[in-house]
All heavy atoms as a GROMACS GRO file, in nm:
protein
  605
    1MET      N    1   0.079  -0.121  -0.002
    1MET     CA    2   0.000   0.000   0.003
    1MET      C    3   0.087   0.120  -0.004
    1MET      O    4   0.051   0.218  -0.062
    1MET     CB    5  -0.090  -0.004   0.123
    1MET     CG    6  -0.192   0.102   0.125
    1MET     SD    7  -0.312   0.067  -0.007
    1MET     CE    8  -0.434   0.188   0.028
    2MET      N    9   0.198   0.123   0.074
    2MET     CA   10   0.281   0.240   0.077
    2MET      C   11   0.349   0.262  -0.059
    2MET      O   12   0.382   0.374  -0.094
    2MET     CB   13   0.388   0.223   0.181
    2MET     CG   14   0.335   0.233   0.320
    2MET     SD   15   0.246   0.377   0.354
    2MET     CE   16   0.380   0.480   0.425
    3ASP      N   17   0.375   0.157  -0.135
    3ASP     CA   18   0.431   0.171  -0.265
    3ASP      C   19   0.336   0.248  -0.353
    3ASP      O   20   0.382   0.328  -0.440
    3ASP     CB   21   0.464   0.035  -0.331
    3ASP     CG   22   0.570  -0.042  -0.255
    3ASP    OD1   23   0.654   0.029  -0.191
    3ASP    OD2   24   0.577  -0.158  -0.263
    4LEU      N   25   0.208   0.231  -0.341
    4LEU     CA   26   0.113   0.303  -0.419
    4LEU      C   27   0.118   0.453  -0.389
    4LEU      O   28   0.114   0.535  -0.480
    4LEU     CB   29  -0.030   0.250  -0.392
    4LEU     CG   30  -0.139   0.326  -0.458
    4LEU    CD1   31  -0.136   0.298  -0.609
    4LEU    CD2   32  -0.278   0.273  -0.408
    5PHE      N   33   0.125   0.485  -0.259
    5PHE     CA   34   0.136   0.629  -0.221
    5PHE      C   35   0.266   0.690  -0.271
    5PHE      O   36   0.262   0.803  -0.315
    5PHE     CB   37   0.122   0.643  -0.072
    5PHE     CG   38  -0.015   0.620  -0.013
    5PHE    CD1   39  -0.030   0.538   0.090
    5PHE    CD2   40  -0.122   0.684  -0.068
    5PHE    CE1   41  -0.162   0.511   0.143
    5PHE    CE2   42  -0.252   0.663  -0.018
    5PHE     CZ   43  -0.268   0.575   0.085
    6ILE      N   44   0.375   0.619  -0.260
    6ILE     CA   45   0.500   0.677  -0.304
    6ILE      C   46   0.505   0.694  -0.457
    6ILE      O   47   0.547   0.797  -0.508
    6ILE     CB   48   0.616   0.590  -0.255
    6ILE    CG1   49   0.630   0.598  -0.106
    6ILE    CG2   50   0.749   0.629  -0.323
    6ILE    CD1   51   0.733   0.506  -0.046
    7SER      N   52   0.448   0.597  -0.527
    7SER     CA   53   0.444   0.614  -0.677
    7SER      C   54   0.344   0.726  -0.716
    7SER      O   55   0.372   0.799  -0.810
    7SER     CB   56   0.406   0.485  -0.742
    7SER     OG   57   0.278   0.441  -0.699
    8LEU      N   58   0.238   0.742  -0.644
    8LEU     CA   59   0.145   0.852  -0.669
    8LEU      C   60   0.211   0.983  -0.648
    8LEU      O   61   0.197   1.080  -0.720
    8LEU     CB   62   0.017   0.835  -0.589
    8LEU     CG   63  -0.088   0.950  -0.598
    8LEU    CD1   64  -0.146   0.952  -0.741
    8LEU    CD2   65  -0.197   0.933  -0.496
    9ALA      N   66   0.287   0.995  -0.536
    9ALA     CA   67   0.358   1.117  -0.503
    9ALA      C   68   0.452   1.152  -0.612
    9ALA      O   69   0.473   1.263  -0.651
    9ALA     CB   70   0.421   1.107  -0.364
   10ALA      N   71   0.533   1.048  -0.654
   10ALA     CA   72   0.633   1.074  -0.758
   10ALA      C   73   0.565   1.115  -0.884
   10ALA      O   74   0.617   1.212  -0.958
   10ALA     CB   75   0.709   0.946  -0.776
   11LEU      N   76   0.454   1.054  -0.919
   11LEU     CA   77   0.387   1.092  -1.047
   11LEU      C   78   0.332   1.234  -1.038
   11LEU      O   79   0.349   1.311  -1.135
   11LEU     CB   80   0.273   0.991  -1.066
   11LEU     CG   81   0.192   1.013  -1.194
   11LEU    CD1   82   0.266   0.980  -1.317
   11LEU    CD2   83   0.060   0.926  -1.191
   12LEU      N   84   0.269   1.273  -0.927
   12LEU     CA   85   0.219   1.409  -0.915
   12LEU      C   86   0.338   1.510  -0.917
   12LEU      O   87   0.322   1.612  -0.980
   12LEU     CB   88   0.148   1.424  -0.788
   12LEU     CG   89  -0.001   1.370  -0.784
   12LEU    CD1   90  -0.062   1.370  -0.644
   12LEU    CD2   91  -0.087   1.440  -0.886
   13SER      N   92   0.445   1.478  -0.851
   13SER     CA   93   0.556   1.570  -0.851
   13SER      C   94   0.621   1.587  -0.989
   13SER      O   95   0.652   1.696  -1.030
   13SER     CB   96   0.667   1.519  -0.757
   13SER     OG   97   0.616   1.523  -0.618
   14LEU      N   98   0.633   1.480  -1.066
   14LEU     CA   99   0.694   1.488  -1.199
   14LEU      C  100   0.592   1.560  -1.291
   14LEU      O  101   0.642   1.645  -1.367
   14LEU     CB  102   0.714   1.346  -1.255
   14LEU     CG  103   0.839   1.274  -1.198
   14LEU    CD1  104   0.844   1.135  -1.247
   14LEU    CD2  105   0.965   1.353  -1.238
   15ILE      N  106   0.468   1.527  -1.288
   15ILE     CA  107   0.375   1.600  -1.371
   15ILE      C  108   0.364   1.746  -1.343
   15ILE      O  109   0.376   1.830  -1.432
   15ILE     CB  110   0.233   1.538  -1.363
   15ILE    CG1  111   0.229   1.398  -1.426
   15ILE    CG2  112   0.125   1.620  -1.430
   15ILE    CD1  113   0.103   1.324  -1.410
   16GLY      N  114   0.360   1.779  -1.212
   16GLY     CA  115   0.359   1.920  -1.176
   16GLY      C  116   0.489   1.990  -1.217
   16GLY      O  117   0.479   2.107  -1.264
   17GLY      N  118   0.604   1.930  -1.198
   17GLY     CA  119   0.724   1.999  -1.232
   17GLY      C  120   0.744   2.017  -1.384
   17GLY      O  121   0.783   2.127  -1.427
   18ILE      N  122   0.713   1.914  -1.463
   18ILE     CA  123   0.721   1.935  -1.608
   18ILE      C  124   0.629   2.027  -1.664
   18ILE      O  125   0.663   2.110  -1.748
   18ILE     CB  126   0.703   1.791  -1.675
   18ILE    CG1  127   0.823   1.700  -1.634
   18ILE    CG2  128   0.691   1.802  -1.829
   18ILE    CD1  129   0.800   1.556  -1.676
   19VAL      N  130   0.502   2.025  -1.621
   19VAL     CA  131   0.403   2.124  -1.674
   19VAL      C  132   0.432   2.260  -1.625
   19VAL      O  133   0.411   2.358  -1.702
   19VAL     CB  134   0.262   2.076  -1.635
   19VAL    CG1  135   0.155   2.181  -1.674
   19VAL    CG2  136   0.227   1.941  -1.697
   20THR      N  137   0.482   2.282  -1.502
   20THR     CA  138   0.523   2.414  -1.460
   20THR      C  139   0.635   2.471  -1.551
   20THR      O  140   0.625   2.593  -1.575
   20THR     CB  141   0.574   2.409  -1.316
   20THR    OG1  142   0.471   2.358  -1.234
   20THR    CG2  143   0.610   2.544  -1.264
   21LEU      N  144   0.725   2.391  -1.598
   21LEU     CA  145   0.828   2.445  -1.688
   21LEU      C  146   0.773   2.485  -1.820
   21LEU      O  147   0.826   2.572  -1.882
   21LEU     CB  148   0.939   2.342  -1.700
   21LEU     CG  149   1.030   2.315  -1.580
   21LEU    CD1  150   1.123   2.200  -1.611
   21LEU    CD2  151   1.102   2.438  -1.548
   22MET      N  152   0.665   2.424  -1.870
   22MET     CA  153   0.609   2.445  -2.003
   22MET      C  154   0.515   2.556  -1.999
   22MET      O  155   0.497   2.620  -2.112
   22MET     CB  156   0.551   2.321  -2.059
   22MET     CG  157   0.649   2.208  -2.087
   22MET     SD  158   0.581   2.071  -2.180
   22MET     CE  159   0.461   2.006  -2.059
   23VAL      N  160   0.443   2.586  -1.899
   23VAL     CA  161   0.332   2.679  -1.898
   23VAL      C  162   0.390   2.822  -1.882
   23VAL      O  163   0.492   2.842  -1.808
   23VAL     CB  164   0.237   2.650  -1.784
   23VAL    CG1  165   0.139   2.766  -1.762
   23VAL    CG2  166   0.173   2.520  -1.808
   24LYS      N  167   0.334   2.924  -1.950
   24LYS     CA  168   0.383   3.057  -1.948
   24LYS      C  169   0.294   3.150  -1.858
   24LYS      O  170   0.342   3.244  -1.807
   24LYS     CB  171   0.394   3.120  -2.087
   24LYS     CG  172   0.488   3.042  -2.180
   24LYS     CD  173   0.624   3.055  -2.137
   24LYS     CE  174   0.719   2.984  -2.232
   24LYS     NZ  175   0.840   2.945  -2.183
   25ASP      N  176   0.163   3.122  -1.861
   25ASP     CA  177   0.073   3.210  -1.784
   25ASP      C  178   0.088   3.197  -1.631
   25ASP      O  179   0.096   3.085  -1.582
   25ASP     CB  180  -0.076   3.161  -1.819
   25ASP     CG  181  -0.179   3.258  -1.764
   25ASP    OD1  182  -0.155   3.382  -1.756
   25ASP    OD2  183  -0.284   3.206  -1.724
   26PRO      N  184   0.094   3.304  -1.556
   26PRO     CA  185   0.126   3.300  -1.414
   26PRO      C  186   0.005   3.228  -1.336
   26PRO      O  187   0.043   3.156  -1.243
   26PRO     CB  188   0.126   3.444  -1.370
   26PRO     CG  189   0.153   3.523  -1.494
   26PRO     CD  190   0.099   3.446  -1.603
   27PHE      N  191  -0.113   3.244  -1.380
   27PHE     CA  192  -0.217   3.172  -1.308
   27PHE      C  193  -0.207   3.020  -1.327
   27PHE      O  194  -0.233   2.942  -1.236
   27PHE     CB  195  -0.360   3.219  -1.367
   27PHE     CG  196  -0.401   3.359  -1.326
   27PHE    CD1  197  -0.398   3.459  -1.414
   27PHE    CD2  198  -0.425   3.389  -1.196
   27PHE    CE1  199  -0.430   3.584  -1.377
   27PHE    CE2  200  -0.460   3.513  -1.152
   27PHE     CZ  201  -0.457   3.617  -1.251
   28ASP      N  202  -0.178   2.978  -1.451
   28ASP     CA  203  -0.160   2.835  -1.467
   28ASP      C  204  -0.038   2.784  -1.398
   28ASP      O  205  -0.037   2.665  -1.354
   28ASP     CB  206  -0.149   2.804  -1.620
   28ASP     CG  207  -0.274   2.840  -1.699
   28ASP    OD1  208  -0.381   2.835  -1.626
   28ASP    OD2  209  -0.273   2.858  -1.821
   29LYS      N  210   0.068   2.863  -1.382
   29LYS     CA  211   0.188   2.822  -1.310
   29LYS      C  212   0.144   2.801  -1.160
   29LYS      O  213   0.203   2.702  -1.100
   29LYS     CB  214   0.295   2.923  -1.324
   29LYS     CG  215   0.379   2.914  -1.438
   29LYS     CD  216   0.509   2.990  -1.426
   29LYS     CE  217   0.592   2.985  -1.543
   29LYS     NZ  218   0.668   2.867  -1.566
   30LEU      N  219   0.062   2.878  -1.104
   30LEU     CA  220   0.017   2.856  -0.972
   30LEU      C  221  -0.052   2.728  -0.952
   30LEU      O  222  -0.034   2.653  -0.858
   30LEU     CB  223  -0.068   2.973  -0.922
   30LEU     CG  224   0.008   3.097  -0.880
   30LEU    CD1  225  -0.087   3.205  -0.845
   30LEU    CD2  226   0.103   3.072  -0.762
   31ILE      N  227  -0.136   2.694  -1.051
   31ILE     CA  228  -0.209   2.568  -1.042
   31ILE      C  229  -0.114   2.447  -1.056
   31ILE      O  230  -0.124   2.351  -0.974
   31ILE     CB  231  -0.319   2.560  -1.158
   31ILE    CG1  232  -0.424   2.673  -1.126
   31ILE    CG2  233  -0.379   2.422  -1.164
   31ILE    CD1  234  -0.522   2.695  -1.240
   32THR      N  235  -0.026   2.456  -1.145
   32THR     CA  236   0.070   2.345  -1.160
   32THR      C  237   0.166   2.331  -1.049
   32THR      O  238   0.207   2.219  -1.014
   32THR     CB  239   0.146   2.353  -1.296
   32THR    OG1  240   0.220   2.479  -1.301
   32THR    CG2  241   0.052   2.347  -1.418
   33LEU      N  242   0.206   2.449  -0.988
   33LEU     CA  243   0.281   2.439  -0.864
   33LEU      C  244   0.203   2.372  -0.755
   33LEU      O  245   0.266   2.299  -0.671
   33LEU     CB  246   0.330   2.576  -0.824
   33LEU     CG  247   0.454   2.633  -0.893
   33LEU    CD1  248   0.476   2.778  -0.857
   33LEU    CD2  249   0.576   2.549  -0.868
   34SER      N  250   0.076   2.394  -0.743
   34SER     CA  251   0.004   2.330  -0.637
   34SER      C  252  -0.008   2.172  -0.664
   34SER      O  253  -0.013   2.095  -0.571
   34SER     CB  254  -0.134   2.388  -0.632
   34SER     OG  255  -0.207   2.363  -0.747
   35ILE      N  256  -0.006   2.132  -0.790
   35ILE     CA  257   0.003   1.991  -0.819
   35ILE      C  258   0.133   1.931  -0.777
   35ILE      O  259   0.141   1.822  -0.717
   35ILE     CB  260  -0.021   1.964  -0.970
   35ILE    CG1  261  -0.163   2.000  -1.009
   35ILE    CG2  262   0.008   1.821  -1.014
   35ILE    CD1  263  -0.190   2.001  -1.159
   36LEU      N  264   0.244   2.010  -0.798
   36LEU     CA  265   0.373   1.964  -0.756
   36LEU      C  266   0.381   1.957  -0.600
   36LEU      O  267   0.436   1.862  -0.542
   36LEU     CB  268   0.484   2.057  -0.805
   36LEU     CG  269   0.627   2.030  -0.771
   36LEU    CD1  270   0.709   2.005  -0.893
   36LEU    CD2  271   0.679   2.141  -0.688
   37ILE      N  272   0.326   2.050  -0.535
   37ILE     CA  273   0.322   2.056  -0.390
   37ILE      C  274   0.242   1.938  -0.331
   37ILE      O  275   0.278   1.881  -0.228
   37ILE     CB  276   0.272   2.191  -0.333
   37ILE    CG1  277   0.372   2.300  -0.371
   37ILE    CG2  278   0.256   2.191  -0.191
   37ILE    CD1  279   0.503   2.291  -0.308
   38SER      N  280   0.132   1.908  -0.400
   38SER     CA  281   0.053   1.793  -0.348
   38SER      C  282   0.129   1.663  -0.355
   38SER      O  283   0.123   1.581  -0.263
   38SER     CB  284  -0.076   1.778  -0.431
   38SER     OG  285  -0.050   1.746  -0.568
   39GLY      N  286   0.211   1.645  -0.456
   39GLY     CA  287   0.298   1.524  -0.460
   39GLY      C  288   0.403   1.531  -0.349
   39GLY      O  289   0.428   1.424  -0.285
   40VAL      N  290   0.461   1.639  -0.317
   40VAL     CA  291   0.559   1.654  -0.217
   40VAL      C  292   0.495   1.632  -0.085
   40VAL      O  293   0.556   1.564   0.006
   40VAL     CB  294   0.628   1.794  -0.221
   40VAL    CG1  295   0.713   1.822  -0.100
   40VAL    CG2  296   0.710   1.807  -0.351
   41VAL      N  297   0.371   1.676  -0.059
   41VAL     CA  298   0.306   1.663   0.068
   41VAL      C  299   0.274   1.510   0.092
   41VAL      O  300   0.296   1.461   0.200
   41VAL     CB  301   0.176   1.748   0.076
   41VAL    CG1  302   0.083   1.702   0.188
   41VAL    CG2  303   0.215   1.891   0.092
   42ILE      N  304   0.232   1.444  -0.011
   42ILE     CA  305   0.204   1.297   0.005
   42ILE      C  306   0.332   1.224   0.043
   42ILE      O  307   0.333   1.134   0.128
   42ILE     CB  308   0.138   1.244  -0.126
   42ILE    CG1  309   0.004   1.298  -0.149
   42ILE    CG2  310   0.134   1.088  -0.118
   42ILE    CD1  311  -0.055   1.258  -0.281
   43PHE      N  312   0.440   1.258  -0.021
   43PHE     CA  313   0.566   1.199   0.008
   43PHE      C  314   0.610   1.224   0.152
   43PHE      O  315   0.660   1.131   0.218
   43PHE     CB  316   0.675   1.245  -0.086
   43PHE     CG  317   0.806   1.178  -0.082
   43PHE    CD1  318   0.825   1.043  -0.112
   43PHE    CD2  319   0.916   1.246  -0.021
   43PHE    CE1  320   0.949   0.981  -0.101
   43PHE    CE2  321   1.035   1.180  -0.007
   43PHE     CZ  322   1.054   1.051  -0.052
   44MET      N  323   0.591   1.348   0.201
   44MET     CA  324   0.632   1.382   0.339
   44MET      C  325   0.541   1.307   0.441
   44MET      O  326   0.591   1.271   0.547
   44MET     CB  327   0.624   1.529   0.356
   44MET     CG  328   0.749   1.600   0.301
   44MET     SD  329   0.759   1.765   0.364
   44MET     CE  330   0.736   1.855   0.210
   45VAL      N  331   0.412   1.291   0.402
   45VAL     CA  332   0.328   1.224   0.499
   45VAL      C  333   0.368   1.078   0.512
   45VAL      O  334   0.369   1.024   0.621
   45VAL     CB  335   0.179   1.230   0.455
   45VAL    CG1  336   0.087   1.137   0.527
   45VAL    CG2  337   0.125   1.376   0.472
   46THR      N  338   0.407   1.012   0.403
   46THR     CA  339   0.447   0.875   0.408
   46THR      C  340   0.579   0.864   0.487
   46THR      O  341   0.605   0.756   0.544
   46THR     CB  342   0.466   0.811   0.266
   46THR    OG1  343   0.569   0.890   0.199
   46THR    CG2  344   0.336   0.811   0.193
   47ARG      N  345   0.657   0.964   0.489
   47ARG     CA  346   0.782   0.960   0.560
   47ARG      C  347   0.769   0.998   0.711
   47ARG      O  348   0.855   0.976   0.792
   47ARG     CB  349   0.891   1.054   0.504
   47ARG     CG  350   0.933   1.015   0.367
   47ARG     CD  351   1.015   0.888   0.376
   47ARG     NE  352   1.058   0.849   0.239
   47ARG     CZ  353   1.096   0.734   0.206
   47ARG    NH1  354   1.100   0.636   0.296
   47ARG    NH2  355   1.132   0.710   0.080
   48GLY      N  356   0.655   1.065   0.747
   48GLY     CA  357   0.630   1.089   0.882
   48GLY      C  358   0.658   1.238   0.927
   48GLY      O  359   0.658   1.269   1.045
   49TYR      N  360   0.675   1.322   0.829
   49TYR     CA  361   0.710   1.462   0.861
   49TYR      C  362   0.580   1.547   0.870
   49TYR      O  363   0.560   1.638   0.794
   49TYR     CB  364   0.803   1.526   0.753
   49TYR     CG  365   0.934   1.456   0.749
   49TYR    CD1  366   0.979   1.401   0.631
   49TYR    CD2  367   1.022   1.451   0.859
   49TYR    CE1  368   1.103   1.339   0.620
   49TYR    CE2  369   1.145   1.393   0.855
   49TYR     CZ  370   1.190   1.333   0.738
   49TYR     OH  371   1.309   1.271   0.728
   50LEU      N  372   0.495   1.510   0.966
   50LEU     CA  373   0.365   1.574   0.973
   50LEU      C  374   0.365   1.724   1.011
   50LEU      O  375   0.280   1.801   0.970
   50LEU     CB  376   0.274   1.495   1.064
   50LEU     CG  377   0.248   1.351   1.027
   50LEU    CD1  378   0.161   1.287   1.128
   50LEU    CD2  379   0.183   1.344   0.893
   51ASP      N  380   0.466   1.764   1.092
   51ASP     CA  381   0.478   1.904   1.130
   51ASP      C  382   0.509   1.986   1.013
   51ASP      O  383   0.461   2.098   0.996
   51ASP     CB  384   0.578   1.917   1.243
   51ASP     CG  385   0.716   1.860   1.211
   51ASP    OD1  386   0.722   1.776   1.117
   51ASP    OD2  387   0.805   1.888   1.283
   52VAL      N  388   0.594   1.938   0.919
   52VAL     CA  389   0.630   2.012   0.798
   52VAL      C  390   0.511   2.020   0.707
   52VAL      O  391   0.490   2.123   0.647
   52VAL     CB  392   0.751   1.948   0.734
   52VAL    CG1  393   0.791   2.021   0.597
   52VAL    CG2  394   0.871   1.941   0.824
   53VAL      N  395   0.435   1.910   0.698
   53VAL     CA  396   0.314   1.913   0.617
   53VAL      C  397   0.212   2.015   0.662
   53VAL      O  398   0.149   2.078   0.577
   53VAL     CB  399   0.259   1.770   0.609
   53VAL    CG1  400   0.126   1.770   0.542
   53VAL    CG2  401   0.352   1.673   0.542
   54ILE      N  402   0.199   2.020   0.790
   54ILE     CA  403   0.100   2.126   0.845
   54ILE      C  404   0.142   2.262   0.805
   54ILE      O  405   0.058   2.353   0.761
   54ILE     CB  406   0.091   2.108   1.004
   54ILE    CG1  407   0.022   1.979   1.030
   54ILE    CG2  408   0.016   2.226   1.064
   54ILE    CD1  409   0.025   1.942   1.180
   55ILE      N  410   0.267   2.294   0.819
   55ILE     CA  411   0.322   2.433   0.785
   55ILE      C  412   0.303   2.458   0.631
   55ILE      O  413   0.259   2.566   0.600
   55ILE     CB  414   0.466   2.442   0.823
   55ILE    CG1  415   0.484   2.439   0.972
   55ILE    CG2  416   0.529   2.574   0.775
   55ILE    CD1  417   0.420   2.540   1.047
   56ILE      N  418   0.332   2.355   0.550
   56ILE     CA  419   0.316   2.376   0.410
   56ILE      C  420   0.167   2.395   0.376
   56ILE      O  421   0.135   2.475   0.290
   56ILE     CB  422   0.376   2.259   0.329
   56ILE    CG1  423   0.524   2.258   0.338
   56ILE    CG2  424   0.331   2.256   0.182
   56ILE    CD1  425   0.597   2.137   0.279
   57SER      N  426   0.082   2.310   0.437
   57SER     CA  427  -0.056   2.325   0.412
   57SER      C  428  -0.117   2.455   0.459
   57SER      O  429  -0.215   2.500   0.397
   57SER     CB  430  -0.129   2.208   0.485
   57SER     OG  431  -0.094   2.087   0.438
   58LEU      N  432  -0.061   2.522   0.553
   58LEU     CA  433  -0.108   2.651   0.591
   58LEU      C  434  -0.050   2.768   0.511
   58LEU      O  435  -0.115   2.864   0.486
   58LEU     CB  436  -0.074   2.674   0.742
   58LEU     CG  437  -0.148   2.590   0.839
   58LEU    CD1  438  -0.099   2.609   0.980
   58LEU    CD2  439  -0.299   2.620   0.835
   59MET      N  440   0.074   2.753   0.471
   59MET     CA  441   0.146   2.860   0.394
   59MET      C  442   0.104   2.860   0.247
   59MET      O  443   0.104   2.972   0.192
   59MET     CB  444   0.295   2.844   0.408
   59MET     CG  445   0.348   2.876   0.543
   59MET     SD  446   0.519   2.852   0.560
   59MET     CE  447   0.582   2.978   0.450
   60MET      N  448   0.080   2.754   0.182
   60MET     CA  449   0.053   2.749   0.036
   60MET      C  450  -0.069   2.829   0.004
   60MET      O  451  -0.066   2.919  -0.086
   60MET     CB  452   0.046   2.606  -0.009
   60MET     CG  453   0.041   2.591  -0.152
   60MET     SD  454   0.207   2.644  -0.217
   60MET     CE  455   0.169   2.635  -0.393
   61PRO      N  456  -0.190   2.805   0.068
   61PRO     CA  457  -0.303   2.890   0.030
   61PRO      C  458  -0.288   3.037   0.062
   61PRO      O  459  -0.338   3.127  -0.010
   61PRO     CB  460  -0.419   2.830   0.109
   61PRO     CG  461  -0.375   2.692   0.152
   61PRO     CD  462  -0.230   2.696   0.162
   62THR      N  463  -0.218   3.069   0.168
   62THR     CA  464  -0.195   3.203   0.215
   62THR      C  465  -0.111   3.276   0.116
   62THR      O  466  -0.137   3.387   0.072
   62THR     CB  467  -0.124   3.210   0.348
   62THR    OG1  468  -0.211   3.130   0.448
   62THR    CG2  469  -0.121   3.348   0.404
   63GLY      N  470  -0.009   3.209   0.064
   63GLY     CA  471   0.075   3.258  -0.044
   63GLY      C  472   0.000   3.288  -0.174
   63GLY      O  473   0.020   3.390  -0.240
   64VAL      N  474  -0.089   3.197  -0.201
   64VAL     CA  475  -0.176   3.210  -0.330
   64VAL      C  476  -0.256   3.337  -0.316
   64VAL      O  477  -0.276   3.409  -0.415
   64VAL     CB  478  -0.251   3.086  -0.356
   64VAL    CG1  479  -0.354   3.109  -0.466
   64VAL    CG2  480  -0.161   2.964  -0.391
   65PHE      N  481  -0.316   3.359  -0.199
   65PHE     CA  482  -0.404   3.484  -0.183
   65PHE      C  483  -0.318   3.610  -0.205
   65PHE      O  484  -0.374   3.713  -0.247
   65PHE     CB  485  -0.461   3.488  -0.049
   65PHE     CG  486  -0.577   3.392  -0.032
   65PHE    CD1  487  -0.587   3.293   0.071
   65PHE    CD2  488  -0.689   3.392  -0.116
   65PHE    CE1  489  -0.692   3.212   0.087
   65PHE    CE2  490  -0.787   3.306  -0.111
   65PHE     CZ  491  -0.794   3.216  -0.007
   66PHE      N  492  -0.193   3.609  -0.179
   66PHE     CA  493  -0.112   3.726  -0.198
   66PHE      C  494  -0.055   3.735  -0.340
   66PHE      O  495  -0.033   3.841  -0.391
   66PHE     CB  496  -0.001   3.736  -0.095
   66PHE     CG  497  -0.043   3.768   0.040
   66PHE    CD1  498  -0.041   3.671   0.144
   66PHE    CD2  499  -0.102   3.891   0.077
   66PHE    CE1  500  -0.084   3.692   0.273
   66PHE    CE2  501  -0.148   3.914   0.200
   66PHE     CZ  502  -0.134   3.821   0.300
   67ILE      N  503  -0.027   3.619  -0.399
   67ILE     CA  504   0.037   3.618  -0.532
   67ILE      C  505  -0.064   3.642  -0.642
   67ILE      O  506  -0.032   3.713  -0.744
   67ILE     CB  507   0.111   3.486  -0.552
   67ILE    CG1  508   0.232   3.474  -0.460
   67ILE    CG2  509   0.156   3.470  -0.698
   67ILE    CD1  510   0.299   3.342  -0.455
   68LEU      N  511  -0.187   3.589  -0.631
   68LEU     CA  512  -0.283   3.606  -0.742
   68LEU      C  513  -0.317   3.752  -0.778
   68LEU      O  514  -0.320   3.792  -0.890
   68LEU     CB  515  -0.413   3.531  -0.710
   68LEU     CG  516  -0.408   3.382  -0.743
   68LEU    CD1  517  -0.539   3.316  -0.696
   68LEU    CD2  518  -0.382   3.355  -0.882
   69PRO      N  519  -0.345   3.837  -0.675
   69PRO     CA  520  -0.364   3.981  -0.713
   69PRO      C  521  -0.244   4.044  -0.772
   69PRO      O  522  -0.265   4.133  -0.865
   69PRO     CB  523  -0.397   4.047  -0.577
   69PRO     CG  524  -0.440   3.937  -0.491
   69PRO     CD  525  -0.369   3.816  -0.536
   70LEU      N  526  -0.119   4.006  -0.736
   70LEU     CA  527  -0.005   4.060  -0.801
   70LEU      C  528   0.006   4.022  -0.946
   70LEU      O  529   0.051   4.097  -1.033
   70LEU     CB  530   0.118   4.018  -0.721
   70LEU     CG  531   0.138   4.078  -0.583
   70LEU    CD1  532   0.258   4.019  -0.518
   70LEU    CD2  533   0.143   4.231  -0.588
   71CYS      N  534  -0.029   3.906  -0.979
   71CYS     CA  535  -0.030   3.853  -1.116
   71CYS      C  536  -0.141   3.920  -1.202
   71CYS      O  537  -0.126   3.931  -1.324
   71CYS     CB  538  -0.047   3.699  -1.122
   71CYS     SG  539   0.094   3.609  -1.050
   72ARG      N  540  -0.249   3.964  -1.139
   72ARG     CA  541  -0.361   4.012  -1.209
   72ARG      C  542  -0.338   4.169  -1.249
   72ARG      O  543  -0.405   4.214  -1.342
   72ARG     CB  544  -0.480   4.003  -1.119
   72ARG     CG  545  -0.608   4.043  -1.183
   72ARG     CD  546  -0.697   3.919  -1.191
   72ARG     NE  547  -0.826   3.949  -1.233
   72ARG     CZ  548  -0.880   3.899  -1.343
   72ARG    NH1  549  -0.808   3.813  -1.418
   72ARG    NH2  550  -0.994   3.930  -1.385
   73LYS      N  551  -0.256   4.235  -1.175
   73LYS     CA  552  -0.237   4.380  -1.198
   73LYS      C  553  -0.177   4.402  -1.336
   73LYS      O  554  -0.096   4.328  -1.390
   73LYS     CB  555  -0.140   4.441  -1.096
   73LYS     CG  556  -0.204   4.461  -0.962
   73LYS     CD  557  -0.106   4.533  -0.884
   73LYS     CE  558  -0.164   4.564  -0.742
   73LYS     NZ  559  -0.071   4.629  -0.653
   74LYS      N  560  -0.231   4.510  -1.404
   74LYS     CA  561  -0.174   4.548  -1.527
   74LYS      C  562  -0.075   4.664  -1.504
   74LYS      O  563  -0.094   4.738  -1.409
   74LYS     CB  564  -0.292   4.603  -1.619
   74LYS     CG  565  -0.385   4.490  -1.659
   74LYS     CD  566  -0.490   4.545  -1.754
   74LYS     CE  567  -0.581   4.432  -1.798
   74LYS     NZ  568  -0.694   4.480  -1.882
   75PRO      N  569   0.020   4.673  -1.593
   75PRO     CA  570   0.110   4.792  -1.578
   75PRO      C  571   0.038   4.923  -1.585
   75PRO      O  572  -0.068   4.937  -1.654
   75PRO     CB  573   0.211   4.776  -1.698
   75PRO     CG  574   0.196   4.628  -1.731
   75PRO     CD  575   0.061   4.590  -1.699
   76GLU      N  576   0.086   5.024  -1.522
   76GLU     CA  577   0.022   5.156  -1.504
   76GLU      C  578  -0.005   5.222  -1.650
   76GLU      O  579  -0.107   5.283  -1.666
   76GLU     CB  580   0.104   5.246  -1.428
   76GLU     CG  581   0.124   5.200  -1.277
   76GLU     CD  582   0.031   5.262  -1.183
   76GLU    OE1  583  -0.016   5.375  -1.217
   76GLU    OE2  584   0.002   5.204  -1.082
   77GLY      N  585   0.092   5.210  -1.739
   77GLY     CA  586   0.078   5.280  -1.867
   77GLY      C  587  -0.018   5.212  -1.965
   77GLY      O  588  -0.067   5.276  -2.060
   78LEU      N  589  -0.045   5.088  -1.945
   78LEU     CA  590  -0.129   5.009  -2.039
   78LEU      C  591  -0.275   5.000  -1.980
   78LEU      O  592  -0.300   4.984  -1.866
   78LEU     CB  593  -0.076   4.865  -2.055
   78LEU     CG  594   0.063   4.852  -2.113
   78LEU    CD1  595   0.106   4.704  -2.111
   78LEU    CD2  596   0.071   4.912  -2.256
   79GLN      N  597  -0.374   5.023  -2.078
   79GLN     CA  598  -0.514   5.006  -2.035
   79GLN      C  599  -0.593   4.957  -2.147
   79GLN      O  600  -0.574   4.968  -2.252
   79GLN     CB  601  -0.572   5.138  -1.986
   79GLN     CG  602  -0.509   5.177  -1.857
   79GLN     CD  603  -0.574   5.311  -1.804
   79GLN    OE1  604  -0.663   5.365  -1.864
   79GLN    NE2  605  -0.534   5.353  -1.686
   0.00000   0.00000   0.00000
């Protein structure tokens, strides 16, 4: 059963990393980074680093709330 979780974590991390490199849009990059983080979180849970997983789970959505408005802003001269 643990082999299934580890292979799922590796698959999610690889897919998230490869797609993050290929995507140009900042919004899509945030989505693919969250896929990569989900694979990393699964891997850390199987290893027993639950305190680190809690911190990542709290920081990731908070960071997205601050990053999304910054990506949405248009430059001052363009309208």
